[in-house]
N, C-alpha and C positions, 0 to 999 in steps of 0.2 A: 434466015437461019432455020435450019431443019429442026423439027421437034424430036425429042428423044423417044425412042420406043419404050414400051413398058419394061422390056428386059433390061434396057440400058438404065432406066430409072431404078430398077431393083438393084442393079450392079452398083450404081452410084450410092444408093442408100447403104448397101453392104459395106462399101469402102468407108463411108463416113462413120458407120457403126463401129467397124473395126478400128478406125482411127480414134474414136472416142474411148472405146474399150481399152486400147493400148495406153492412152493418156490417163485413163482412170487407174489402170494398174500401175503406171509410172507414178502417179500422184499418191496412190496407196503405198507403193514401195517407198516413195520419198518420205511420206508421212511416217511410215514405220522406221525408216532409217533416221529421220529427224528426231522421232521420239527416242529411239535408242541413243542417238548422239546427245540429245538433251539430258536423258537419264545419266549418260556417261559423264557429261560435263557437270551436271548437278552433283554427281557423287563426289566431285573434287571441289565443289564450292563450299559455302558455309553451312553445310549440313552437320548435324551433331556427330561427334566421334563416339567411339565405343564407351569411353568413360562417361560422357554426357548421357548416352542412352541408358547406361546401367545406373547412373545416379542423376536423374533429371532434377533440375533446380526447382524447388517449390518451397516457399516460405511457410513454415509451420508454427503454430502457436505452441509455446511451452506451457505445460500444465503444472500447477502447484497442488500437491496432494496433502490432505490432512492426515492425522495419525491413524484414522480408521480406513484409509485408502480411498476415500471419496475426494472429488476434485473441489478445492477451495476456490480456485480461479485460474485465469490464464493471462499470459503476456503475449501480445501479438501486434503485428502490423496487419497481417491477414489472419483473421480468426479461423484457423484451419487445424483440425485434429484428425489425422488419417485413421481410417478403419480398414481392416483386412476384409477380404471377400467373404470369409467364413463368418464374419461378424455382421454382414449386411442383412438387412431385412429381405426375405425372398420376394416380397412385393416390389421392392425397388428394382431388383435385378430383372424380374419378369416384365415389369412395366417398361424398363429401359430397352430391353432387347425387342420386345413386341413393337415398340413405337419407333425406335431409332435404327434398328438393324436386325431384321427378322432372320437373316441368314448368317448372323454373327458367328455362330459356332461351326459354320461350314466353309467359310472363306479364309484367306490368309492375309487379310488386311485390305484388300481391294475386292469389291463385289462387282464382277464383270457383268452379271445378269442385270444388276441395277443400272450399270453404266449403259448397257444396251437399251434398257427401257427409257432412260433419260434421253438418249440420243434420238430414238425414233419418235417417242411420244412428245417429249418436251421441246426438242429442237425442230424436228421435221413437222410434227403435227400441232405444235404450239399448245399442247395440253399441260397447263401449269399445275393441274391437280395430280399429276403422276408421281409427285414426290421427288426426293433427291437421291443421290447415290453415295453420299458420304457415309462411311462406316464409323462405328464407335472408335475403332483404332485410328482412323484418319482424324476424327474430331479431337482425340487425345493428342495426336501429332501437332495439330493446329494450336491447341492450348499450351503445349510444352515448348514448341520450337518455332512455328511460322508466324505467330502473332495474329493481329486483327485482319479481317478479310480486306484484300485490296481490290482494285478494279482493273479491267483491261488486261494488258500483257502481264502486269504484276500478279493478277489473280491466277493467270494460267501457270506462271512460274511457281506460285505458292501451291497450287493444286498438285503439280508434278512433284514438288518437294514432299507434300503430305503423303503422296502415294509411296515414295521411296522410304520415308521415315516410318510409315505404317507397316510396310513389309519388314523393316528392320526391327520394329517393336514386337511384331509377331514372332520373330526369331528369338528375341531376348526374353520375352515374358509369356506366361500362360494366359489363356483367355480370361481366367478369373482375375489375375493380377491386373490386366489391362482395364477391366471394368472398375476395379477398386481404384486404380490410379485416376481414371477419368472422373469418377464421382468425387474423389478427394480433391481434385484440382479445380473443379468448376466453381465460378463465383455466382452465388445465389442472391447477391445484393445484401445490403444492410450489414456489412462486415461479417457475412456468413460465407466462408470459403469452405467448400466441401459439404458432403451430405450430412455429416454429423452436426456441424454448426448450423446448417439450414434447418434441420429438424428441431433443434433447440430454439432457434429464433422464431420460426413460424408456428410451431406447435408446442413448445416448451416440453419436449420429450425426446428421449433417445431415438435414433433412427430405427433401431431394431424393434421399437414399440409402435411404429407407425401402422395405421390401418391402411387398407388398400386404396381408399380414395385420397388419403393424405399423401401416400407414396406417388399416386398418379399425378397429383398437383405439382409436386416437386419435379418429377420427371418431365412434366409438361413445360416447366420453366427452362429446361435445357435447350429448347428450340430458340428461345429469345427471352431472357429473363426480364428485360425492361418491358416488353410488350405484354407478357403474361404475368406481370407482377400483381399478386392478389391484393396488395395494400393499395394500389393505385388504379388498377384496371380489373376489378373483380369479374365483370361479365366476360371479358376475354379470357381470363384465367379459368373460369368455369367451362367455357367452350373448349379450351385446349385440354382441360382435364377429361372432358367427355371423349375427345379424340383418343386420348391415351387409354381410357377404359374400353373404348370400342375396339382398339387394336388388341387389347388383352382378351376381349371376347372372341375376336377373329382367330386368335392363336390358341384358343382352348383353355386359357387361364381362368376366364370368368364364364359362368353360365349366362344364358339369356336373362334368366330371372334376376341374377345378381347384378348384371349390367343395368337392367331396367330400373332396379331399386337404387343403385349407386349414382347413376347419372343425374338424378333429380335432386340429390342432396346438396344443400348449399355448402360452400367452402367455409369452414369454421377456423378462423385465425384469431379468436378472441383471446388466446394466450400469447399472442405475438409480443415478443420483448427483445429489443436489440441489445446485444451483449456489449458490455464495455469492460475495461480493465478493473473498474472500481466497484462493480456490483458484488453483492453477496457478503459473506462473513469475512471478518478479519481484514478489512480494507487497509487500515494503517499498517498492519503486519506485512501485507503483500506489497505495499508501496515501499516500505523500508527494505524488505527482502530483495526487491528488484535492484535497489541501489547497491546492496551488499553483494549481490551476484555479479552485477556488471562492472563494479569498480574495485572490488576486493577479491572475491573468490575466483571467478572465472579467469581473470588475467594473471592470477598468481601461479607459482610453480606447483601448488598443491593440487591444481586441477589439470586434467588432461586437455590437450588442445585438439583442434580439428586436423585432418590429414595434411592441410597446407601450413600448419604451424600456428594458425591464428586462434584466438580465444573464441569459444562459442558465444552466440548472441541469443539472449533469452527471447527476443522478439521475432526471430526468424528460424531458429534451428530445432524447434520441436523437442526441447528438453523435458524431462520428467523430474520434478523437484519434490522430494519427499520431506515433509516437515513434521514437527512434533505437536502442532496445534491440535487440540482436542475440540472437535466441532461442538460437542455438547457443552463443554465448559465455556467455549468462546461465545456461544449463543447466550448462555446465562450471564456472562460478563457484560455483553452488550445490552441485554435487558436491564441489568442492574444499573448500568450507566444512565440509560434513559430515565429510569425511575428516580435514582438518587440525584443526578445532576439537575433534573427538572426542579426538584425541591430546593437545591442549593441556589439555582438561578432565581427562583421565585423570591427567596429570602433576600437575594442581592437586589432585585428590582424593588422590593418593598422598602429596603433600606434607603436606596438612593432616590427613587421616584416619589415615594410617599412620605418618608420621615425626613430625609435630608433635603428633598426637593431641589436637587442639584445633580448634575452629571459628574462622575469622576473625572471627566476631561477638564472640568472647570473648578473642581474642588481644591481648596488650599487652606492651610492653617498656619500657625505661627512657625512651624518647622518646614514649610514648603519653600524650597529655594528657587531663585530665579532660573538656575540651571535646569531644575526639574520641569518648570513650566516651559522653558525653551525646548526641552526634549520632547514634550508632548506635542508642541507645534511642529517640530521636525518629523515626529511620528506620523502626524496627519498627512503631511506632504509626501512622505515616503509611501504611505498606503495608497494615496491617490495615484502616484506614479507607478505603483506596482499593480494597479488594477487592469483588468482586461479592457474596460471601457476607455481608459486613458491610452493604452497601447494601440487600440483601434483608431482612435482619433489622431494619435501622433503619426501613425502610418499614413493616414489620409492627408494630413497637413504637411508633414515634413519629409515623407519618403523620397519624392522626386528631387526636391531642391537640395536635400542633404546629399543624396547620391551624386548629383552633379558637382557639388563642391568637393566632395571626397575624391572624385575622379580627377579633379584639377590639381589637387595637392597630394603628392605621394605620401602614403603613410598616415593620412589624416583619418581619424575615426571620431565622428561627432556623437555626443551624448547630451543629455539634459544638463549635466553639470558643466561640461566644458563650453557649451553654447552660452550658458549663463556667465561664465568667466569672461568669455570673449565679448559679450555685450557690455559688461561692466568694465572690461579691460583690467580686471583684478584676478591675477593668477595665484594659486597656492604656492607657498614657498618651496614645497617639496617637488615641484615640476622642474626637470632639468632644462638646461639652456637650449638644447636641440629641439625639445618638444615645445618650449615656449616660442622658439623661432618658427616652428611649423604653424602654430596658431596665428602668429603675426603675418606670415605669408598668406594664409587663408583669408585673413581679414582685409588684405589688400586686393583680393579678387572681386570682380564685379558681382560674381555669384553670391558672395557673402551678404551683400545688401538684400538679396532675395531671401536668403536664409533668415536673416535678422527680421525682416518684415513679416515673413511667414511665421516665425517663432512667436513674435509678439501677438499676432492674430490668433495663433494657436492657444497661447496662454489666456487670452481674453475669452476664447470660446470654452476652454476648460473651466474657467471660473463660472461661466454662465451655465454650462451643462451640468456640472456637479452640484449646483445649487437650485436646480429646477426639479420640483417633485415629479416623479414618474411612477407608473405602475410597475411593480417588481415583486419577485419572490425573495424572502429572507428566511434565515434559519429560525425555527421555533420548535418547541417540544409538543408534538402531536403525532398522529399516526404516520404522517408523511415527512415529519421533521422539517417542515417549512410551511410558510403561509404567504398568501397574497396580501400586498399592502401598497400604499402610496407613500413614497419617501424620496427625499433627494439622494442621489448617489453618495454624496458626502456623509449624510446622516447614516446611510446604510453601512458605510465603512466604520464609522464610529460605533454604531450599534453592535456590529459583529465583533469588534475589538473588546467589547464589554461582556462577552459571553464567557463564563467561567469554564475552565478546561480541566481535563483529568488525564493522568498517565498511570497505567497500572499493568502489572505483569503477575501471572500465576505460574509458579515454577515447581516442578516435582523436585524436592530436595535430594532425593536419592540418585536421580539420573541427571539433573540439571535441565530436563526437558521443559521448554516453555509451553505451557498448556493453553494459556489465554493471553492475548495481547491487546491492550486498549491504549491507543495513542492519542485519543481526543474524543470529543463528543460527537463529531460528524465529519467524516473525511471530505465530503462534497464541499463544505463551506470552510473547513479548517484543516489544511493539509499538514500543518506542522505536527510531528509526532513527539509527544511529550514524554515518552519513555527514554528518549535520547537527549533531552535538554538538561543542562546542569542547573539545579536549583538548590538553595540552602536547605539543609536537611533538619536543622533544629534538633530536638531531643531524641529523634530516632538514631542519632549518632551516639548517644550516651551509653547504650549497651556495649559498645566497643571499649569504652573507658572502663566500665565495670568489669567486663570480661577479662581485660588485661590485668586489672588489679586482682581479681580472684585467681587468675592463672598464676600470677607471679608471687602473690603474697598469701593465697589461701584464705582470703577474707570471707566471712560468712554473710549471707543476706541478713542475718540477725544482728550483725555488728552495728553498734550505735555510734552515731556521729552527731556532734552539736551543730545545730543550724545557726551559725553565726557568721558575720563578715569574715572573709579570709583573703589574705594578700599573698601574692607571689612577688617577692621583691626583686628589683633589678639586680642582675648578677647572680641570683641564687640558682644553685644546681646547674642544669644544662638547658635552661629555658631561654637564655640569651635575650632577656628583656632589656629594653633601653630605659624603662621607668617602671615603678611599682604598678602592679595590676591588682585591683580590688573590684571584681565584678559583683554586681548585685543580683539578688533574686529577682524574678520577673516582676514581682509586685513592689519591689523596693523595700520589703519588710522582712524581718527574721523572727522566728519563734523563740530563739535562744533556749531551745529545749533539744533533748536528744531524740533522734529518730533512727529507725533501722534503715539499712541500705535499701531493702526492698521497697520501703515506703518512699524513700528519697527518689528511687528510680521511677516509681509510679507517678510521683508528683513533679518529677523533673526539677528537683531542688538544686539550684545552681551551686550553692555553697558546698554541698556534699560532693558534687562533681569536681569542684576545685580542690577539695580535700584529697580526693583520690589522685588527682593529677600531682599534687604535692608529694603524695606517698610514692608515686612512680618516679619522681625526680627528673623526668624527661618525657618529651612527646614521642621519642623514637620507638619505645615498645608498642605503643598504640599504632603507629604507622606500620611497623613490622607486621602486626596482626592483620591489619587491613590489606597489606600486600599479600599475605597468605590467603586472605578471603577474596582475592581476585580483583581488588580495587587498584587502579593506577595511582600509585602513591604520590605522583606529581600533583595530584589534585588536592592533597592534604597539606594545609599550611603547617609549617614546623613551628608552631607556637601554642601555648597552653589554651588559647581561646577555643581550640577544637573540642575541648571537653564540654563546651556549651553548644556545640553544633555549628561552629563557624567554618563549615566546609560546604562547597558546592559539589553535588554529585547527582547522578542520574538515577532514575527508577531502576534501570538495568543494574547499575553498580550496587545499589542498596539491596535489591531483591536477591541478587547473586550472593552478596555477602551474608545475608540472613539465612541462606540455605545451610550454612555452617551450624547454626543453632538447632535447626530442625533435623539435621543429619548426623547427630551424635559427634559433632566437632569436625566433620569432614566437609570441606567446601566443594560444591559441584558447580563447575563452570556452566553458565546458561547456554543451552544449545537449542536451536530451532530448525536446523537442517540436519537430517540424518544422512542422506546421500542424494546424488544427482546422476541421472542416466541420460545418455544421448537418445536420439529417436530410434536407434537400433537396439536399445537395451543395454548398451555397454556402460558400465559404471565409470564416470569421469571424476567423481569427487565423493569422498566419505568423511564425515565429521566424527572424530573419535571423542568419546566421553573423556572428561578430565576431572579427576577427583583427588584431593589431597587433604591431609589432616592439618587443620589450622588451629584447633584447640584440643587439648587433652580431654578425654571423655568426662572426667569428673567436673572440672570447672565449667565445661559446656553444659552439663546437666544442671548445675547450679544456676547458670544463666537462664536456662529454659524455665526453671521453677520461678525465677524472678520475673520473667516475661509473662508467665501465666498469671502471676499475681498482679502485674502491671496492667494486663489487658482487661481485668474486671470480669472475665468470663464470657461475655457477649451472648449468653443464652443459646449456645449451639450444642449439637450433639458431639461435635469434635472436641478433642482436647486441644485447647487453643491458647497461644500466648501472643503478646504483641506490645508495641510501643507507639504512642502517638507523638506527633511533633508539630509545633507551631512556631513560625519565625516572627521576628520583630514586625510590629504593625500588622500582624495577622495576614501576612503576604502569602505564605506557603503553609498548607495543611497537609500533614503526612500521617499515614498509619502503615506500620510494618507488622503484618500478621503472620503467625506460623502455626501450622498443624503438622502432625507427623507425615501427612501426605501432600501438603501444598504450602508454599510460601507465597503470600500475596502482598506485594508492595504497591502502595498507592500514594500518589501526589495529587492535590487539587489546588488550583489557584488561577490567577489571571495571566494573560499573555505578557503583560508588563507588571512590574511590582506595585504600581500605583492602582491597579485594578484589583480591589481588595475590599474586605469588610472593615468595619471600624470598631469592632468590639470583640473581646475574647469569647463572649457568649455565642457569637455567630461565626467567628473566623478561626476557631481552634480546630486542630486536627481531628479531635473526637467528633466534631460535627461535620467537618468538610470531607474527611477521607474515611474514617472508621466505619460509618454506616454502609458505605459501598461494599467494603470487605465483608461485613456481616451479611448483607443481602445476597451477595454472590455466593458465599459459602452455604448459606441456608438453601438456596436454590439447588446447588450441587448435592448437598446432603439428602435432600428430599426426592432426588431422582434415582431410582434403583438402577437405571441404565447407565448412569454416569460412572466413569472409571475412577472412583473415589472411595476410600475406606474411612467412613465416619467414625468407626469404632477403634481405629488404630491409636496406639499410645506411644509417647516419646520413649526412647530407649534409655533405661536406667542402667548405669554401670553395675557390674556384678560386685558382690561383697559389700562391706560397710564403707560408707563415705567418710572421708577424713574431714569434710566440711559440713558443719551442722546446718540443717534446713528447717528444723522444728522451732520456729520463733515463739510459739505459744509458751514455752518453758521460761521465757524471760519476762519478768514483771517490770518491763520498762514503760515509761510514759511516752508512748509514740503519738505523734500528732496526726496519725492517719485518721480519716473520717469513716463514715458508715459504709462507703463503697467497698472497703476491704472485706467486710463481712457479708457482702451481697454479691455473689459471683455472677448474678444475672444482670447487674447494673453496669451499663456501658456508657454512662453519661459522665465519664471522667473528664476533667478539664485540664487544659495544658496551655502553657506559653513558655517560649524559650528566649524571651528577650534578654539581652545582656548589654552591659555598658562598659565604657572605658577600655576599649580595645587599644592596647599599646602600639599596635602596628597600623591602626587606622583602616583596617580592612572593612569595617562596617560603618564608615563615616557617612555613607549614603543611606543607611537604614536607621531611621530615628523613631523614638517612641512618640506616638500620637497622644501627647499629654492632654490635648483639648478634649479628646474623646474619653480617655481613661477616667477622667473625673466623673463622667456620667455613669460609669459601671458600678453597680451596687453588688457587693459580695457579703454573704452572711457568714462565710468561712474565713475568719481572721488568720487561721493557720495555713491558708492556701499558698502554695508556692509554684504552681504550674505543673504541667505533666502532660 
């Protein structure tokens, strides 16, 4: 075989070279065509349409604003509150562009220079330090539409989609808007979605207050938040921050000197605090507000809907909810709760732990019924089964076997109750035949034996776990409102059930605006809001009886009534009694002397209230007045015992009604929301004020004077009136206080009616509730920044009054005590016990006669109050 000449070899190489070049051009052309085709096909695939691009989905927290415009709290699944570009800290924007996309303002979504660098350095030369080519716009596209990074071919498709979406985003939005969208969308961990939430979580400050090194740390997290998490990997976070600062130096943002000084500073996250729904002021209010918004206001016809016709969601749609809560008053109310209720609780522990040496759970006397003891036992079981510990154990023991049996029997849903029925084979009578048959079919399945076996093992384990002492935190009155202790879970449940509770509202009587809202002593441990629970109101109801009598008959506060037993006979007037009714005074004694109406109201003398009811001849005028005062009249029994306080009402009902007295006879409906806006600032709901005249001005002013007399003054700067209330067995303590600027309604008591004090000295409203009102008002009065007029005075009608108020001109022998002449004395006593209810509505509320015998009173004329 002859050898090729040099010329032939050159020709061969030329032919091969031309062949390779032709194929390279073909491959390049094919690649271009393939890319174009891929772009074309992708444009018809699941890419976002115009609507999605213009309105990208992003769950945003709704914000609750106080009356002064500051944020009270947020509702969120993702704690995200967007900020506009012009609100951004310049350090954030500079650090972001310097680090993530230096040519951001010169490209149109895709940085081809960066792509070329990546291709030659990273792919051909394997230089991993050359950086990436993803632009800020592409990163936003990934966050909004393409999801987590895939691998292989999936990642190639994702990248092509990101390019297309990035170009589309650049056409729809300005560069500034894209930066804001990106920073608002990013997840910075710890329920911190977006730069605003991240700044608050890591540094406890607004993002526009960040210094340059703090901004650099957060921007550094954008690369990989888990890897550069300063809470867990501080060293890596500091390294990444240094890279960001160095990029800012390279781009002329920082000088060499500034860079050198900043890079050595440690990251300071000492103010780190993870945000939750329940932090901050007015936790009970915000919890109740959420329910009100989700279940009443937003689904109603009164509120605008989203473009698709569905109601807004407070946890996703970024609403702005403007409320009437005054943060200064709310803070003072919460402080007063901690101070006053700590003292109440200490008295409670002293009574039961030191003097009685028995728990209320075990206490009984001659009047304690077997039904009440059985109720307490059921209550313990209910609390165990409602606990998180029980729920966790139940899921571990029963989750799988329950699901398997439910899958075998159509429509079967197992619960603690019906498993117990099935094991005992004792079904309640109210279960229909088809449901009973379903349980029978389930019991015939082999899987039922597994459920039954597991259930019995579960109950045995519950008994063991709930009676083993463990280290835990429980509620306590201290700086943190909790303490570490060793206790059995069962004892913990019993302990927390014995914590005395409070419900209180402060309302501006002129507008109805709720200024402060106290639902309990601590929302973390006690979620039930006591402003909405119905409790017997005792003598705080009596002003409604007196007001009706004064309005209808023009009776003066100086009018004298004999304190004697009084009977409303069966069939008399319009009371519809089935037997004679002769209620007693709370002490069971009578003075048989005359007393003025104002003294009778102050002392809550039952015989005088019955006299007034007799004069009215019917309960209907009182019910009508209450209806005009905003009370749901279905709550008011149509029987004369209401004159002694035999009605269950809420703190909201009572405080709203008392606005009438403080507002010159005009009832102001309680309002706590003024308006709601969507995330674009469009108003979707407005709460209108509602005021109506419930009492004529003159009888209302007479009632105000009587309430001022009844309150005993309280030693405040404000002109103040009020009425205490205590129910049978010292179960509920009330005080309704009024000033020209605020109405403060307060209830104090136990979660259950048997969680109580045992004596009038400790359990009356003047000790349980009134001191809270006094402490709260004193704090508000002494703060010049508070929106409160301590010098305001109740409005007196013009001209001469037709009803006499000057009782000093009457030389009557009143049984009032020295409190009447001492306006600073607020140690008034009260009790609203009553007997012989003809309808049996109070048959479960008995006098604790065994304790009453131990009470020593020096005032024989005392009748409660």
